[in-house]
C-alpha positions in Angstrom: -62.0 -11.0 -109.2 -58.9 -8.6 -109.4 -56.0 -9.9 -111.5 -53.3 -8.5 -109.2 -51.6 -11.5 -107.5 -48.8 -11.6 -104.9 -45.3 -12.0 -106.3 -43.5 -11.3 -103.1 -43.5 -12.6 -99.5 -42.4 -11.5 -96.0 -41.1 -14.5 -94.0 -41.0 -13.8 -90.3 -37.8 -15.3 -88.9 -36.7 -12.9 -86.1 -38.3 -14.7 -83.1 -36.3 -15.9 -80.1 -37.7 -19.5 -80.3 -37.8 -19.8 -76.5 -40.3 -22.6 -76.4 -38.0 -24.7 -78.7 -35.1 -24.7 -76.3 -32.6 -26.3 -75.9 -32.6 -26.7 -79.7 -32.5 -22.9 -80.0 -29.8 -22.2 -77.4 -27.2 -21.9 -80.2 -29.3 -22.0 -83.4 -32.2 -19.7 -84.5 -35.5 -21.6 -84.7 -35.9 -21.1 -88.5 -32.8 -23.2 -88.9 -34.0 -26.1 -86.7 -34.3 -29.1 -89.0 -37.6 -30.9 -89.8 -37.3 -34.1 -91.8 -33.7 -33.2 -92.8 -34.3 -29.6 -93.8 -34.4 -26.3 -91.9 -37.9 -25.0 -91.2 -37.0 -21.9 -93.2 -36.3 -24.0 -96.3 -39.6 -25.7 -96.1 -41.3 -22.3 -96.2 -39.1 -20.8 -98.9 -39.3 -23.9 -101.2 -43.1 -23.8 -100.9 -43.2 -20.1 -101.8 -40.8 -20.6 -104.8 -42.9 -23.5 -106.0 -46.0 -21.3 -105.9 -44.3 -18.8 -108.2 -43.2 -16.2 -105.6 -40.0 -14.7 -106.9 -38.9 -12.5 -104.0 -38.9 -13.1 -100.3 -38.0 -10.6 -97.5 -36.7 -12.3 -94.4 -36.4 -10.4 -91.2 -33.6 -11.3 -88.7 -32.9 -10.6 -85.0 -31.8 -13.6 -83.0 -28.5 -15.1 -84.2 -28.9 -13.3 -87.5 -25.5 -14.1 -89.0 -26.5 -17.8 -89.1 -29.7 -17.1 -91.0 -28.0 -14.7 -93.4 -25.2 -17.3 -94.1 -27.7 -20.0 -94.8 -29.8 -17.8 -97.1 -26.8 -16.8 -99.1 -26.6 -20.4 -100.4 -30.1 -20.3 -101.9 -30.9 -19.3 -105.5 -34.7 -19.2 -105.3 -36.6 -17.2 -104.5 -34.6 -14.0 -104.4 -33.8 -13.1 -100.8 -33.8 -9.7 -99.3 -32.9 -9.2 -95.6 -34.8 -6.9 -93.2 -32.5 -6.2 -90.4 -34.0 -6.0 -86.9 -30.7 -6.6 -85.0 -31.2 -3.5 -82.8 -34.8 -4.1 -81.9 -37.3 -6.9 -82.6 -40.5 -5.4 -84.0 -43.2 -8.1 -83.6 -45.2 -9.2 -86.6 -46.8 -5.9 -87.6 -43.8 -3.7 -87.0 -41.6 -6.2 -89.0 -43.9 -6.0 -92.0 -44.2 -2.2 -91.8 -40.4 -1.8 -91.7 -40.1 -4.1 -94.7 -42.7 -2.3 -96.9 -40.2 -0.5 -99.1 -38.8 -4.0 -100.0 -42.2 -5.6 -100.5 -43.5 -3.1 -103.1 -46.9 -1.9 -103.9 -48.7 -5.1 -104.8 -50.3 -7.6 -102.3 -47.8 -9.9 -100.6 -47.7 -13.0 -98.5 -46.7 -12.9 -94.8 -45.5 -16.4 -93.8 -44.3 -17.6 -90.4 -41.0 -19.4 -90.7 -42.3 -22.3 -88.7 -45.6 -22.8 -90.5 -45.6 -26.3 -92.1 -48.3 -28.6 -93.3 -49.0 -31.7 -95.4 -51.0 -30.9 -98.5 -54.0 -33.0 -99.2 -54.7 -31.9 -102.8 -51.8 -29.5 -103.2 -51.5 -25.9 -104.1 -52.6 -24.1 -100.9 -50.7 -20.9 -101.7 -52.1 -21.0 -105.3 -55.6 -21.4 -103.9 -55.0 -18.4 -101.7 -53.9 -16.3 -104.7 -57.0 -17.5 -106.6 -59.2 -16.4 -103.7 -57.6 -13.0 -103.3 -59.8 -10.1 -104.3 -58.4 -6.7 -103.4 -61.7 -5.0 -104.1 -63.2 -6.7 -101.1 -60.2 -7.7 -99.0 -57.3 -6.1 -97.1 -56.2 -9.4 -95.7 -56.8 -13.1 -96.4 -55.9 -15.6 -93.7 -55.1 -19.3 -94.0 -57.0 -21.1 -91.3 -56.8 -24.8 -90.2 -59.4 -26.8 -88.4 -58.4 -27.2 -84.7 -59.8 -30.7 -84.6 -57.5 -32.0 -87.3 -54.3 -30.1 -86.5 -51.2 -31.7 -85.1 -49.6 -30.4 -81.9 -52.2 -27.7 -81.2 -54.4 -27.9 -78.1 -55.7 -24.3 -77.7 -59.1 -22.8 -78.0 -58.6 -21.7 -81.6 -58.3 -18.3 -83.1 -61.3 -17.7 -85.4 -64.8 -18.6 -86.2 -65.9 -18.2 -89.9 -69.3 -17.3 -91.2 -71.0 -18.6 -94.4 -69.3 -15.9 -96.5 -65.8 -16.9 -95.5 -65.5 -13.9 -93.2 -63.6 -14.7 -90.0 -64.3 -13.4 -86.5 -61.6 -13.5 -83.9 -62.1 -15.5 -80.7 -63.6 -13.5 -77.8 -62.5 -14.1 -74.2 -62.7 -17.7 -73.1 -64.8 -19.0 -75.9 -63.7 -21.9 -78.1 -63.7 -21.5 -81.9 -63.1 -24.1 -84.6 -60.2 -22.6 -86.6 -56.5 -21.8 -85.8 -54.4 -19.3 -87.8 -52.0 -21.4 -89.8 -49.3 -18.8 -90.1 -49.9 -17.6 -93.7 -51.8 -14.5 -95.0 -52.0 -12.3 -98.0 -52.1 -8.6 -97.2 -52.5 -5.4 -99.2 -50.0 -2.6 -98.4 -52.9 -0.3 -97.6 -53.5 -2.3 -94.4 -50.5 -0.5 -93.0 -51.5 3.0 -94.1 -52.4 4.1 -90.6 -50.4 1.6 -88.5 -48.4 2.6 -85.4 -44.7 3.0 -85.4 -42.3 0.6 -83.8 -43.2 -2.9 -82.5 -46.8 -4.1 -82.7 -48.7 -7.2 -83.6 -50.3 -7.5 -87.0 -53.4 -8.8 -85.2 -54.2 -5.2 -84.4 -54.6 -4.5 -88.2 -56.5 -7.7 -88.8 -59.0 -6.7 -86.1 -59.4 -3.3 -87.9 -59.9 -5.1 -91.2 -62.4 -7.5 -89.5 -64.4 -4.5 -88.2 -64.4 -3.0 -91.7 -65.6 -6.2 -93.3 -62.4 -6.5 -95.2 -60.9 -9.6 -93.5 -61.4 -12.9 -95.3 -60.3 -16.5 -94.8 -59.6 -19.7 -96.7 -59.4 -23.2 -95.1 -56.3 -25.4 -95.4 -57.0 -28.6 -97.2 -54.4 -30.7 -95.4 -52.7 -31.3 -92.0 -51.3 -28.3 -90.3 -48.6 -29.0 -87.8 -47.9 -26.6 -84.9 -44.1 -26.9 -84.5 -43.6 -25.0 -81.3 -41.6 -27.3 -79.0 -39.0 -30.1 -79.4 -41.8 -32.7 -78.8 -44.0 -31.1 -81.4 -41.1 -31.1 -83.8 -40.6 -34.8 -83.3 -44.3 -35.5 -83.8 -44.3 -33.4 -87.1 -41.2 -35.2 -88.3 -42.8 -38.6 -87.7 -45.9 -37.6 -89.6 -43.9 -36.2 -92.5 -41.8 -39.4 -92.8 -45.0 -41.5 -92.8 -46.6 -39.2 -95.5 -43.5 -39.2 -97.7 -43.2 -43.0 -97.4 
C-alpha cells in the first residue's frame, strides 16, 4: 500500500440546483440548509475532520453568496476556482482546478453528498484503501436498497475484487455513486479541454483496470429535491436524537 494520502479536496459547488427549486431561486444549492447548516458546511466539516487541510470550491451560480459564506470559515483552507464565465461540468471543473490541487491524490466531493455514518470514518477508510500503484480513481458507492431518496437503477456493479463496472443500458445494478471519490492527477493527463463529465475518465480507468470502489457503511441520502431535503432532515434529527 502506497503511503501517499490525499490532503486536499475539490468540492463541486457550481451547479444550478434546478431540481431544488424554488429553494434555489435566490440561493445556490450548496447554501440550502439541512438540519440547520448549509449543505456545503456538512461537506467541509467532514473533510476537515478527516484531516483534509485544503479545499478548492468551484463557483458559477450566485457565486458571490458562496464566496461570502466561505470567507467566514477557518477550516479547511478554502481556495476558489472561478467558473463565472462558463460552467465546466465535473471533469472540466477538476481539470481547471488542477494547479490549485497539487500533485498528490485528492478527493472530489459533491457539495450535496451527505450521509449518516454507521461506524464513522468513511473518508478515512477511503484513504486507507487508496493504492496509487493499482488505482487512478477510488469511488464511494452506496447500496441502492438502503439509500434514502434514490429510486434509480443504480450506477455500478462491483466484482469480488472491489472493481466497479458502470451500469449498461437499462440494466439494474446494486450500487449508486455516493458523490465522493479519490483521484490521482494522472487521470486528467489526456483529458479534453472545456466542459466534460468526469465519468468519461472513470470509464477509461475502468477499461484499464484502474478504477476501484469502497462501500459506504451508513445511510446515504440523495438530497436532490425539496421533498428529499425534508426526508433527509427528518432522518438526521432522529439520528442525532
